[in-house]
Structures are given as C-alpha cells and as structure tokens.
N, C-alpha and C positions, 0 to 999 in steps of 0.2 A: 120798172123799177123799182115797186115794190116786189117785184115779182123776181128780179135780179137781187137784189137785198136780202131777200128769204134766202136764194138759192147760194147765195156770198155763204149766210150764217149756216147754214147748213151743211157750208161743203166745210165752215171751219170749224165744227159740232165734230163733225165726222175728223177732221186730223185729230183734234184732242181726243178720241176714245182710247181709253187707257186698256180696253176689255175687246180685241180683236175677235172678230166671229169668225171662225174658221166654216168651211160645211164640212154637211157630213160626211159628200164622198171623198175627203179627203182625212175622217176618222178614221181609227184603223179600233178595233177592239182585240178584246182577247180573253181566255179564263181567269190568267194569273191577274190582269185587271179589273175585276169583276170580285173576284174576291178577295184583294184588297178594298175596293171601295166599299165592297158589304163589311171587313173589319172595321174600313175607318170610322162608317155609319154607327156601328152598332159601340163604335167610341167616344164619339160626338156624344153622342144620344145617353153611353154613362158620365159620361163626365158631364154633361149642362146636366141630368139631374141632382146629381153630387153638387153643381155649382151654385143651384135652386138652393137647395136643402143650407148650403154654407151664405145665399143671401138672406133667406128668411131665419135664421139664428141672430143672434142678438150676443153682445160681450162688454161686461161693466173696466171701466176704466175708472184708476183710482188718481187722481192727483191731492200733494200734497202742501197746508200752508201752515202759516203761524197763526192760531186761533186766537186772535185780537178780543174776545167777548171775554170782558173777567167781574160783569157786573148782572151779569142773570143767573139766576136760579137753575141748579141744576136735583131734576127730580129723581124719586129711583124708587123703582117699585117690586115691593115683598112679595111672597109669599114662602112662606116657610113654616112648619109644622117642627115645634118640640118636642121631645116624649117627657111632657111633664104639666102637669095641674097652671091655666094660666094664673092663678093666684099665686103663681110658686116664679115666677118667671116676670121679666121688665126688658124691653128692649129702648134703647134711643140712641141717637147720635151725637158723637164729641165731635165739634169743630175744632180744628188744629191750630189752624191760622187766629180766632180769635177769642179760643180758651173755652165757648159757651157752648151748651147743650144746646140741640134744636129743638123743638119742641113733636112730641110723636103723636100727636092727636089726630093728626091721617092714618096712624094704624087702628086696625080693630084684631082684638084678642078673643077667639072663639075658638068653645071647649071642643073636640074632635076623638075620636077613636085611631091612636097612631096606628095602626098594622093594617091594610088595606085589604078592599074588596079582588077577588081574581080577575075581575071585568077592569079594577086600577093598576092591580100589577101588572098584567100584560100590556097597557099605556104605557108603565115606562121603562117596562123590558123596550120594551120597542124606539123610547125615544132614548136611551142609554146606548142603545145599538149606534142608534142615527149618530149620538155624541163620539164615540168612539171611529166611526167613520170620517167626523169634521175633521178628528186629530189626523190621521191617514191622509186625506184626504184633499188638501185646501178648498181647490175649484167649488169645492162642492157646498161653497158659503155664497159664492156668486147665485148659485141654481135657485138659495134660499129668497135671494134679497128679488130676485127676478120673483117669485113666488108670493109675494108676501103678499098680504091679504087674501091671497086664499085657500091657504094655509088655516088648520086649524089654529085654538092656542094650545097652548102646553101645554096647562093648569091643568090638573086632573077634575076627571067630571066629578061630582058627586054621591055616595055612598046609595045604594040601592036595593040593600042587604035587610033596612026597618032594623037593625041589630037590636035589642034593649043593652046594650053593655055599657055600663056608665063611661063618659067620655074620661082618658088617660094620656090627655095630649092636649095643646096650646094650640093650632094656625096662627099665626101673626100675619095678617095680609093688610095691602092698602098702598100709601105711598107717600114720600115726603118731599120739602123742597129746601134742598139744601146752597151753600155757598160752593160756588165752582173753586174749593183747594180742596185741597188733603183733609181727610178726615175719614171716621174709625166708627161704623155703625158694629152696635154688639147687641148680644143677649145674653144677660147672666142674669143670677139667681135674685131674686128680688125686685120692687117697683123702684122705678130712678128720685131721688132726693135731688133737691136741687143743692149746690152747694159754694156760699162764697167764692172758696180755690178750686171747684170745678165741679164736680157732681159725687154723688156715692147711692150704690144701691141697697136696700133696706132689708139685708138676709140675715139678718140674726135670728127671723121667728122658723128658719125654714129648717128640716135636719139633715145635716151631710148624705143620711140614707137615701134621704129621696130624689140626690141628686143625679139627673137621665138628662144629658146632654145631645143623647142621640136624636139626630131629625133628619128632615129630609127636604130639600132647594125645591121647590116647583117653578119656582119662574124670580127672575133676579134680573131686570134690567134698566141700566140709567136714560135719563132722554124720553122722549114721548115714546106712547107703549107704541105696536107694532105689533099687531097678532098676525103667529108666522115665523117670525126671525125665532131663530132657536137660537138660544145665549149658552155660555159656558159653563153656568153652574146649575141653569137645567135642567132636573131630574138626578142631580149627586143625596144619594144618603147615605150618612153615615151613622155605625154604629157607636156607642162610646163600650167601652169596655172596662174602664174605670169609672167611680163615681164621682169624684175628681178629676176632671178632661175637661182639655183645650183642644177647642175646633180654629185653626187663623185661616183665613183666604188674606191673600195678599194681591190686591185687586188695582191694575192701569188703567186706564178711563182713557178713550181718543175718545174726541168730538166726532163724527162723522152726518153729512149730507148724504143724505137718499135719494136720486136720482135717476127714477124710472118711466119704463110709458105709463103705469097707472100708479106710481105714490109720487109721494115729491114731502120728505118728512126730514123731520134733524131725529138722529138719536145718538149713541152714544155704544160704540162696539168698548167691548173690555178685553184683557187675557187676565189668568187667573193663578199663583202658587197655594198649594197648600199645604198645609202643615197641622198635628195635631201629637200633643204631648200631653203626658200625666200629670199632674200638680200633687208634688211628694219636698216641701219641703225641708225635710231632714235628708234626704238626696241631692236638694242643692237645684231642685227644680221649681221653679217660682213662680207667683203668677196667677189667678183666677180663673175657675173653671168657668166655661160659656164657649159662647159664639162669638168672633170676632171678625168684620172683613173691614181692613183697613186697603181704603181705598184713598187713588191718586189719580188726579189729572194732568194729561198730559199735554203739552205745552203746541203740537202739532192737532190738524184738524184733516182728518181725509172730506172730500169728497168721491165718491160713487157715481158715476152717470151710466144710464144703462146704453149703448152706442149699437148704432142697427147701419149696417153696408151703404153706401151711397149705390143709384139703382144709378147713373154712370157709370162709377167702377166694376157695376156686374154685368152692365154691356160691354164693357171695354174688355175684360178674363171671357165674355165670352165669346168677342170675337177674336180674342190670343187663341182660344180651344180654336174652334174649327179652327181658324187659317194653320196652326202651328201643326195639328194633326195631320190638313191637306199635304203640305208640305215637308211634314217627314213623312210619312205616307208614299208620297210622290220620289221623293229621294231615296226612298227602299226601295222601291218598285223596278225601279233605273237600274239601281246598284245591281239586284238581284238578276234581267232579265242582260246588262251589261255580262255578270260574270255565267249566268245560264248561257250565253251564245260563244262566249271563246270557248266552256268545255265542252259542247256542240260539234268547236270548228274544227275540236283537234281531236275528238273522236272518227267527225268527216274524212280529216285527214288522213286519218289513219287507217283508214276502211281502203283507199285510196293510196298505198304506198305500193312501190315499184318492185312488181317478181322477177325471183332469179329464172332463165330461158338456156337452155343447154343450147353449145353451138355444135355444128359438125365435127369440129379441132380441137374439141372436148373444152375450150373454156367457156365462161357463161359470159349472157347480154343481163344488165341491170335494168335496160330500156324496156317501156312498155310492150307488148307486142301490139303492132299496126293491127288494126282489124279492116274486114275488107267487106264486099258483099260477096266474095267469091270464100270467105274462109267461112259467114254463119253457114251455108250449103251444108 
C-alpha cells in the first residue's frame, strides 16, 4: 500500500511538472542559436552587474512635516574673521520676538592675521569650488549627507608660517543658544551695551578711518555641529570697498532630522540671500556699518532618511532581467529564422524556374524537359 501511494504521489507530481524535459535527441542546435545565446548571456551578465551596483547604492528620502517644537533652544555655530582689531568690534544676537539681547558669552575673540597662508588659500579655493558645484548640481548634497563624519571639518587649519606680523584682524568663533524665533546676529563697531529699549554699541571711540568690515566666513551653521557638512556660507570672503560698508545676509533656517546608516542627528539647513551697500547718509543710504545676519525659522521640518533597496526587490528585478532577456532573444531569434527561411525559399524557387524548349513546329514549350536514363548518356 505504501508503494502504491508513493507511485501515485510521484505520478501526480509528474503531472504537475511545469518544466517538461525534452530528450537531447530531439533538440536541434544551430550556429545562429549559439550566437544569440552568447549575446544573451553577455547581456545578462552586464545587466546583473549593473543591477548589483544599484542594489549596493543608497538614496536619500525627503519627508516634510510641521515643526511643533517651539520651546527648545537653537544653537548657532560661528567662525568669522573680521579685518579689524578685536577691541574695535562686538558681536551679539538680538531676539526680534522678545526684543532682548542674547548673551554672547559663548563667543571667543581671537586676534589673528587676516591674510591667509598659501596652504590656507588653497583649501579655501577648494571649498569655494565645492560651493559653486553645489549650487549647480543640487544632488551633490545627498553625497555630503552620506559622507557626514567621514569628511574633514571645513574650518581652516592654523597658520604654520610663524609670522612675526602683528595681528590685524579678529576671529570670532564659538556657539550661541537662542530662542527658535527670528533674530539678528550682527558684528559692528564697538562692544554691545545693554539698554532698556534694546541695545547699543560703544562706537564713539573708534575712528571711521579704521572701519574695515572685510570678512571671511569659515563656518556658519545652525543646530548640532556635524563635521563634513558643508553649509552655504562656508568659505565666503568679502572685501569692503569703503570704510562705511554694510554686509547683509538674509537666512531662512529649516529644521532637519538626518538619519543615515552612520549617523542620526538633528541639524538645520538654510538658504541665504546676500546684499551689500555703502552707507552714505547724504545719498539716502542709511544704516550702520557692519555684518548683519538676519535669520528666520521655517515652520516646516524636513526629515532626510537614507534608504536601501530591499533584497527581495533585488531578486525580483534580477529574475525579470534574466527571464526578459531569454524571452526576448528567443522571440527575435525565431523571427529571424522565419524571415531567413522565407528568403531562402524564394531563392530556391527561383533556381527551379521553368525553361523554354523549342519544338519542331516553331513553337516553344514551357514545361520542364523529361529526364530519363537514356538522356543522361
């Protein structure tokens, strides 16, 4: 009974076989079929390698939602060099929502030399070149997100020439924590003085001839400091053409959550619009000389997630490639043989066309001559 059940099971499985086997004696091979098979295998191998490269690659997915976090503080990371002595300049943040001055205790004023060494100039030129490429090809930003914490910091290295020149500039660097509302970070003449109606700068003791707001922005970012992320103003250098000159940067900050396979951080992206003008009250150009960065916080939050193709999707695409190429090449090969047979048949029929045979009465016969044994001798 068990043997009968096994036989029935085997017979049932044979009937369900969707891949019937053809004996090799019934299979006919040809040179054209071998050529097409070679092309098909080569194409499959090439596309398989390309598909594997796509499988290994990742891409960034962007999602947008409303930012509901209004109570936390916003961190501003600053590294700016101004071509004036540190005792002549002051930096602070004015909170436009609460009309109060944020404490600038987190900033360090370091006397430096404004001119860069050849090595520093080369690094700054490379950073400016990257910035120009980022403006032309926005997809490069995804590459920067993926390589975060791999790349070096955008800050310039310290001087190595041991110059005896006295410092003629002031490097203002550090970080501040401000409220998540619109504000104005500015660097102008004189130290900030608290005032009941706002704030003021003690600029009376500084001569107008010493005003020089030529500056270099080595780094400016919002949120968590992530090495390797290049921000829009990194590497910016502005040279003042007049003593009384105002440089303005209008910044829109977008909260960003970055999730990659290497890091998970909360940072901020921003876009910037620049403007500069000479202060001339006689010509109607009013204002205060200095560097003003007016920032505004976007109400939208962006979540950037690095995604990878699932393995099952890779297998499905791979099966589609292999099956599709086999089916397509088989159809093309069959169609080619069909056309070739039609053409060859016409040539064969042409070689057996009837010939005209002259008769004794002057007529012609279009029938093929009868071939007999006697006629062959």
